[in-house]
N, C-alpha and C positions, 0 to 999 in steps of 0.2 A: 658481531657482524651480522647474525641473524635479525637482532632487533633494528638494526639498521635498514635491511633489505625489507622487514615489516612495514618500518615506518615510510620507506620512499614508496613503496607499492600503495599504501593509504593515501601519501600525498596525490600520486598520480589520479587516483581515482577520485579525490577531492578537486583537483583541477578540472577534472571533467565534467563533475557535477557543478563546479563553479560557472561553467559556460552553459550549460544546461538551464541554470537561472537567470542570468542575465544576458543571453543570446546577442552577444556583441562582441566585436574584437576588442583584448584587452592588452595594455602593455605589462611587462613583466612585473614594474613596480605596483600595480595597482593589485594583481595577482597576489604578490607577496604581501601586501598590506593586509588586503581582504581575509586572506588564509592564514595571515599570523607567522608564514614562513621567513627564515633569513632569507635575504635577496641570493644570497650565494646558492643555497640549498634550491630557490627557484628558478634561478638559472640552469642548474644542471638540468633538473628535471623537466624543464620547457624544450631544453636543447635536446633531450634524451627523447621525448614526445614527437618534436619534429622530424628526428631521424628516423623513428619508427612507423611516419605516417600519419600521426593520429592529430598532429596539429600542423597548421599553414604557419610561416611566419613571414610577414610584409616587412622587409627590411628596410623600406624607405620610412614607414611609419611607424617601425618598430613595436609591431601590433602582431597576437597570436589570435588564431581562430579555429575552430575544430574542423577538421576534413570530411570527407563522406565516409573515410574509413571506419570513423566512429560510429555513424549508422550501421554499417556493414555488421558489427559486432553482434547487433541484437536484432537485426529486421527479420530474422527467422524465429524470434520468440515467440510473438502473439500468436503463430499458427501452431506452434507446440504446446502453447500454454491452453488456448482457445478454441483449437480447431477450427472449422469454418469463418470464425469469428463474429458469429450470430450473438455471443455474448457481449461483444464489443458494441454492436449495432444496438443491443437491448440497453446497455449502459446509457449511450447517448440518446435514445428514445427518451430514458427516465429523466437525463438532463433536460431534455427540451421541454416535457411537460411539468417540470417542476422547478428549473432553475436551482436546486439546491446542490450540496457537494454530492455527489455519487460515487460509490466505489464499488470492485471487486475485490474480494478478499478471501483468504484461506489461511489454514493453520501451518504454521512452522514451528515445530515441536511445542514449548508450552506459549508460544507466542501467536498473536494474530499479525499476520502480514497483510498490508495495504499492497495489492499487486498494480492495480490500475484505478487513477482516481481522475474523475473531472472536477474543478473545483466551481465553487458556486460563485453566480452572477449577482447574489443579493450583497449589500452593503454590509449588513452583519453578519458575518462567516466565520468559520474556524477553519484555519490552512493545516492540511496533512500533506507531508509529502509521500509521495509514492516510494514504495520499499520502507514505510516506517514500518517498525516491530511494537507491538505494544501486548503485556501480559493479557492472556486470553480472559482472565477475571476482571479485567479492566476496562470493558466495553459491552454493550448489548451484541454486537457482530460477535465477540469473542465467546459469549453465551451461548447465543445460536449454533457456533461452531462446535462447542462443547458437548451441545445437546444430540450431537451425530454419533456421540462415543457411549461403549456400554460404561454402565454404573462404576463399576469397579477402575476403570481406566481414567473415568472423571476425578475420582477421589485423589489418584495419583498426582494427576497433571496440575490438579487444583493446589495440592502442596508444594509440587515444584514451581508452579506459576507464582506461588507466594514467596518463597525464595528468590524469583526473579524479581519480586517487585521491592523497591527501595525503600518506599514510607512505609513503615508498620501499620500506620492507622488505614493504607489503603488493601491490607490483605484482608482476605475474606475466609468465613467459616468453610469448611466443606458442605457441612449441613445446609447452610444458607444457600450457597450455590446450586446444590441438589434441589431446594425447593424451586430456584429459578428455572432449573434445568425441566423439573417437571410442568412448569406453566409454561414454558415456550414451548416442549412438545405438543402438549394440548392445544395451545391454539394455533402452533404451526409458523410462528414468526415471534422476533422479538423486538422489543423498545422500550426505551429509558430515557430520563433525562437528566443533566447533570455529571454525566459520566461518558466519555473521559474529561469533558470539559465542562467548567462551571457555566450554566446558561444555555448549554447545547442540547440538542436532541436528537435521538437516533431512531430510524426504524430500518428493520432490516430483516430480509429471506432469504432460504437456501436456494441455491440454482442445481439443476439436474446434471451438474458437470463435475468433474474433478480436475484439480491441478496437481499436477505432480504427487497422483494416488491421494489426494488430501482434499476434503468436501470445499466448495465455495459457496460462497455467500455474496448477496448485493447489497449494500448499505445506502441508505440516505441520511445526512447530516445536515443541521443547521441551526438557528436560533429555537432555544425550546419554544418559546410562544407561538413560532410560525409552525414549528413541528406540530404541536398540541391544536391547533387549531385547524390543520391540514390532515392530519393523521389519518383519517379514513381513506382520504382521496389519494394520499401519499401510498399507503398500503396496498391499496387497489392499482394504482398504476405498477408498483413492484411487484406484485402477484401477476398481473398481466405478463410483464417482461420477463419474469421468470418463466412462465409458461412458454413463451415464444423461443426460449432457447432450447428446447427439448430437442433432442436430435433427432432428424426423421431418417436417416441411413447411416450405416457404419461410417462413411467415409466423413461424416460431420462430427464423429467423435473426436473430442482432444486427444492428444498425446502425451498418456503417461509417460515420466522420464524417472526412470529408476536411479535413484542416487546411492 
């Protein structure tokens, strides 16, 4: 019974995420096929979401679409995470100046989590969904977040991140990661190519805020050749944006949420 309830909860969230991607009314059959659900299960889930007020059902057209109640679930979150919202404004500033994919990220146990993303406008780009988790050892942003930790904590975190990394070839030595961390601390930012995406590049800086009591970083990513060519300019833009986020009074501080 418990496994069935967990599966139903997962599927309900997947349906809402499906609408986030497509942003158009959809028929039950379309949703079931896209998500690989039996039509009987999809019907029950959709009717439940309608009953709870999260989906609207157009009986004439036989189409479903989210209601404002879905938005209300999370409309308070940006304020809780980012305080006055200057961090989000800075993210938009960097995107406007570069056109690259930009993100605000934080540490979630042994993972990097992409909290907020604005996708690139360039034809050649790498797509990452908001909320995606990646082991801290598998990206420059993760290395940057590791650099904020005491050395003994890094040792333990890297070992645990390796356990969470599926492919043996992607696992890293603690000594190699410590060398990277020391270099990042020395230069004050991180950058790399071909990690996590072959042909991709990343530049990132720390932000002077925390998210749920964890350090935050702003990253910029795109085609490696483009990042390499513009690295110094992109770094300057990121650093300027990060500096603008510095809270000027206590009411601009983000709310740290105890979990």
